[in-house]
N, C-alpha and C positions, 0 to 999 in steps of 0.2 A: 684363512690359512688351512691348507690340507694337512691331514694327519700323516705322520711318518708311517711307512708301510713295513710289515714284517711277514715273511713266508716261513712257516715251520713245517717240515715234512717228517713223516714216519718213513721207514724203509718201504719200498714197493714190495709187499709181501708175496712170497712164492706159494701159490695155493695148491700144492700137490698132496697135502695131507690134512689131518685134523687140526683144528685151531687149538692153541694152547695158551697158558697164562702169560707167556712171553709176548704174544701178540697184544694182549690186553694191557700189559705193563707199558710197552713202548707207546702205544696209542694214548693211554691215559696220561703219560708224561708229556707228550706233545700237546694234547688237549689242555692240560693244566697250564703249560707254558703259553699257549695261545690265549687262554682266559686271563692270565696274569698280565700279559702284554696289553690286552684290551683295557684292563683296569688302569694301567699306567698311561692310557691315552693313545695307544698305537692302533692303526688299522691293521690288525693281525689276522692271518688266515692259516688254516690247517689243511694240509694236503696228505692224502694217503691213497692206497690203491693196490692193484694186483699185477704182478709180473707173470704173464701168462704163456710165454713161449718156452721152447726148449724140448729136448728129447725126454727129459724126466716127466714133463707134463703129458707129452704124447703117450709115453708108456703107461702112465697112471690112467689116462683116458681109456686106452685099450684094455687095461686090466679091469676097468669098470664097465666095459662094453659100451662105450660112448664115443662119439666123434669128439675130437679135441675142443672144438668151439662150444659144444653142448656141455662138456665137462667144465671148462673154465667159466661158462655162464653160471653154472650151479655153484662153483666155488666162490665167485664174486658175490652171488646172492648170500652165501653163508657169511662172508665178511660183513656185508651190509647189515645182515640180521644181528650179528654180534655187536656192531657199533650202536644199533638201535636199542638193543637190550641193555647195553652198558651206558646208554644216554650220552654217547660221544657224538656230538653234532659236528661232522666234518664239513669243510667248505668246498673241497675238491676231492673227487674220487676218480682216479685215473685207472684205465685198463690198457695194457699194452696191445690188446687185440682191437682197440678202437681204431676206426678207419683213419682219422687224422694222424694218430700216432704212427700207424703203419706207413702212411705216405711221408710223414716228416722224417722218420728214421732213414728211409731210403735216400732222401735228399741230404741228410746229415752225412751219411756214408759217402755219397758222391762228392760233397764239398771237401771232406777230409782227403779223399782220393785225389781230387783236382789240385788241392793245396800241397800235395807231395808228402802227406803224412802216412799214406797207406800204399802198399805195394803188394804184388802177387808173389807168393813163394811156396814153400813146402814145409809142412809141420810134421815133426816126428817127436813124440814125447808122451808124457803121462797126462791123463784127463780123468776128472771125477764127474761122472754123469749126475750123481746125486747132488753135488755142490755146484754143478755147471762151472767148473773151474779147471784151468790148466795148472799143473804143479810140476816144478822141476824135481829131478831126482835128488838134488841137494836138500830141498825142503821136505821131501816125502819121507815117510817112515817105512823102512824095509824090514819085513819079517817073513821068514820061511820062503824067501824067493819072490815074495809079492810086495807091492808097494801100496801104502795107505795114506790117506789125507792126514796132514799133521794136526788138524783140529777136530774134524768130524769122525776120523778113523774109517771113512768109507773107502772101500777098495778102489784103486786106480786102474784104469785100463790104458794100454799103450795104443796110441793111434798114429797112423801114418797117412796123411792126407795133404792134398793141395789146399792152400789157404791164403787169405789176404792178411797182411800183418800191419800193425800200427807201430810207427817208429817212436816208441816211448822215450828212448834216450835223447831224442832231439829236444825234448823239453825237460830234461833232468835238472838242469841248472835252475830253471824257473821253480821247479818243485822244491828243491833243496833251499834255495836262497830266499824265496818269496812265500812259499805256502806251508811247508812242514815246520810249523812253529806253534807256540801256545796262543798266538793271536787268532789262529784259524782252527786249531784242534784242541779239545779240552784236556786230553790225556797226554802227559809227558811220556808215560810208558809206551803208549801207542806210537808216538813220534819216534822214540828210540828203536822200537821194534821195526818200524817201516825202514828206517835208515840202516839198521844192522842186517836185516833179512833180505831186503829187496834193492837197496841202493848202494851198498858198500862196494860191490863189484860191477856196478853199472846195471842199467835196466835192460833186460832182454826185450826184444820186439814182441809185441803181444799179438797172438793169433786172434783175429776179430771176425773170422767167418768159419763155418764148418760146411762140409758136404755130407751127404748121407744122413741128413736130419730131416724129419718129416713134418716139423711144425715150427714155423718161425717166419721171419721177414727176408725174402730174397733180395739180393742187391741188383741194381739196374745193370751194372757192368757185366754180370756173369750169373745168370739166373739159377744155376745149380748151387751157388753159394748162399748160405743162410747166415744172417748177421748174428754174431756172438751175443748170447742172451744178456750179458752185462752191458754191452754197448747199447743194445736195444732198451734195456730196463732203466738205466740211469737217466736217459733223456726224457723219460716219462715225467720227471719232475718239471720239465719245461714244456713239453708238448701239451700237457693238460692245461697250461696257461695260454696256449695259442702260439707257441714257438713255431716258426715257419708257416704260420697261417696268414690268411689275408688280413684278418683282424687280430693283431698281436698286442692289443692294448693291455690285457691282463698280464702278459709276459713282461711288458715294459714296466707296468705298475708294481708287480710283486717280485720281479727278479732284477731286471736291469737297473731300475731306479729305486729299488727297495733299500731301506735303511739297514735291514738285516735279512740275510738268506741263511736259514739254519736247517741243516740235515741232521736228524737224530737217528743213530744206527747202533746195532749191537756190535760187540767187539769182533765177532766172527766175520763181519763183512767190511771191516775198516780198510783193508787193502784196496778194495774196489772204490771206496769213497775218498780215501786219502791220497791215492796215487793215480788210478785211472781217471776218475771223475774230473779232478782239476786239470789234468793234462788234456783230456778230451775237450773241455770247455775252452782252455787256452788256445787250442789249435784252431778253434772257430772264432776266436776273438770275443768270446762271451765271458761275462764276469763269473768269478768263482764264488762258492759259498763264503759268507763271512765267518761261519762257524760250523764245524762238524762236531757234534756232541756224541761221544762214544760211551756206551754203558756196558756193564758186565751182564752175566747171565742170571736168571732166576733159577735157583736150585731148590731142592726139597731137603728136609732133614736127612733123607737117605742118599743125597747126592744129586748129580745131574739127572734131569728128567730123561727117561727113555722107556720105550714100550716093554723092553725086556725086564726092567725093574718094576713095571706096573705102577709108576709114580708120576705119570703125566697128569698135570692139573688141568681139568676141563673148566675153562672160564665161564661157560654157560651155567654149569652146575653151581659154581661158587657164587655167581651173581644171583641166581634164583634162590639160593639159601640165605645170603646176607644182604642183598640189595646192591644196586649199581653204585650208589654213592659211597657206601662203606667199603666196598672192594677197591674203588678208585682211591679213596682216602688212604687205605693201607698201602697200595702199590706205589703211590707217589711219595708218601711221607716216611715209609719204612724200608724202601728199596733204594739203594744208593747207586748213582751212576759210576762211582769210583771203584767198585768192587762187585764181585758176585754176592747175591743176597738170597736169603732163605725165605721161601713162602710156605706157610702152613696155616690151616684154619685156626689152630690154637694161637699162633702169633697174631693173626688178624683179630680174633676175639679179645685177646689181652689188650691190644692197642686201642680198639674201640672202647672197651670198658674203662680203661685207664684214662685215656685222653678226652674222649668225647662225652662219656657218661660221668665219670668221677670228677674230672676237672672242669671242662667247659659247661656241660649240661647242668651239673650240680651247682656251679657258680651262678648260672642264670636263675635256677630254681630258688636257691636260697635268697638271692638278692631281690627277686620279684616278690617273694613271700614277705620279707621284712618290710619292703616298701608298702605293700598292700596293708599290712597289719598296723602301720604307723602313720600313713599319709593318705588323705583323700584329695590331695591337691598335687599340682606339679612340683617338682623339686627345683629350687633356685640356687644357682651356683654362687658361692662366696669363697674368696681365697682363704685357705687355711695353711699357714706356713709349713706345718709338719706333714701335710699331705702333698706338697709340691714335688717332693722327690718321686712319689708314685706317678704323678702326672708326667713327669719327665720320662719315666719308663714307658708309659703309654704312648707318648708323643714320639719316642724313638723307635717304636716297633716297626713302622714301615721301612725306615732306613736299614735296620738290622735285617729284616726279612728280605728286602730288595738286594742287599749285598750278596746274599747267598743265592737268591733266585736268579739274579743276573748272571751268576756263574753256573746255573742249571742244577744247583744242589738243593733241591726242594726238601730233602730230608733235614738238612741243617736249617733251612728257612722256617719250617714248621716247628722245629725245636724251640725257636725264639718265641713262637706263639704259645707253646706249652709252658715255657718259663714264665711268661707274663701271667698266664692262667694260674699257675701255682702261687705266684706272688700275690695275686688278688685274693685267692682263697685264704692265704695266710693273714691277710689284713683283717678278714672277718674274725679269725680266731684271736689275733693280737689285740684287737679293740673290744672283743667279746660283744659284738653288735647286738646279739640277742638280749643282752641285759640293758641296752640303752633304750630310752623312751623318745617319743616324738618331739618332746620339748627340749631335748638335747640337740643343739645345733650340729654337733659333731656327727651324729647319726645321719642326718640329711646329707652332709657333705661327703661322708664316706660312701654312702649308697650311690650318690651321683658319680663319685670317683670310679666305683666298680662298674657302673653302667657304661661309663666312658671307656673303661678297659675292655668290657665285653664287646662294645662297638668296634674297637680296634681289632680284637681277635676275629670277630665276625667278618670284617672287611677282608681278612686274609683267608679265612675258611671258605668264603663264598667261591673261591677259585676251584675248590674240590667238591663243595657241598652246596651247590646253588639252590636246590629245592629246600633243604633244611634251613638255610640262611634266609631264603625268601619267606618262609614261615615265621621266623623270628622277626623279620622286618615288618611283616603284617601285624604281628602281635604288638609291636612297638609303634605302629602307625608311621612307619618310614617307607619311602619308595625303594630305598636301597641303602647299602653301607658303602660310603665313598671314602677313598683315601684322603681326599682334600678336607674332609670334615672331622678326621680323627682328632685333631688338636683343638677343635672348637668345643668349648666346655659347656656351652648353653644350648647344645643341639636338641635337648629333650624338654625345652621350656614349654612346649605345648602338649606334652604327653604325661598322663597319669599312669604309673606302672601298676599292673595287676598280675597276679599269679596265673600263668598259663599252663597248659599241659606240658609235661616233660618233652623236651625236643628229641631226646634219645632214649632208647630202651636198652637195658642191659642185656647183653648176649649171654647165652648159656652154653 
């Protein structure tokens, strides 16, 4: 029987500036989700990439005295270097300058045109070059006679051009009745925002081409028109899998026939993913995402990151200082998708020292040492009634963890792991194990109980700390930590526990 398939995507990142911690957070979240799904038995893959077209990219290339293709090649290499440094092993890396994507998007536009969703007209209104986004005057912020983007605060320019338009309103009922709900979008606030700001008075037709743009994909029907960057970029989720290719087997496997199709995006680009994306797909008769996971921003103790505040967090510097695993541990366990979250080196240090060093690492160290001091043989399980309630806690960890992880709340999922670790440390103090001797049967059973609890915690932590947990598995003569074996209490019957080097080092 074949495994159920899951595709999980990051946004297709826009590579016109320096990489920042937000790129690392979103990719770490998707990577963790992919790892979790695999441990649950799914054939899960991660897709990321670079959105390389648009006037902003062209301007950045010229500013750097490069041809656009050379500039985006360099930026793509920077992304790949970051993922390598962060030890984020992606399954698909798409670039919108790839030849297949270029050809496929032209065909996509033509199919939409032939189906009657696109027509030629004239656009007059506000546009943000920096955000590659059209903004109505109703949604724009007006100040001193100028208009600004409502989220980024970038200045808007007024353009007046011939354009091709997509009839969004044609699929408005589908959007409202079938897609904009909690079955498909994780945030109720985002759903309300989409309905209030963009749907309450009807959907305006979307301009999907521009003229006077120097870098992008021209349409077959009218070569002076360049396809709007968001129509171009969104379909890279599919073209990377072979959509509109002769061999579309990966597209069928990981999109059309997938059990789950998950797009993970920041809140600033939810309109494109929650309104335009499902409508574009519906117009072509292609399945929509099963879930769009929206998350808040990473901010610093001094507020939102910006060059003017000199508080932009460089992910490369942070990884080089703390290690890839520890940075990913913090970003996934301490940054919530439900709100904006603060990143600082002090918070990262406190989280690692408190949870990994004091709770998990110390628990391993204490228990291994007491076992080595008292037993030169394997530990044999015997039922002790007063310990059964603790085994129930261990056995229930996977269900508690999965409840939150299945809702993409990894911060809450790993809180369950920490709770178990605290409970196991309290058992050592409650029974004063350091006072018990080898001939006391209770010592053997409590140590075995704690080792079973550590096993359950390690099974969850391997999602974020594969190298550290692989070291623990080797120390304990195990191939891996498996969810299916958490409740098997005799799993250590062939292993004699010895004190090993500390798994984690305290950060200063």
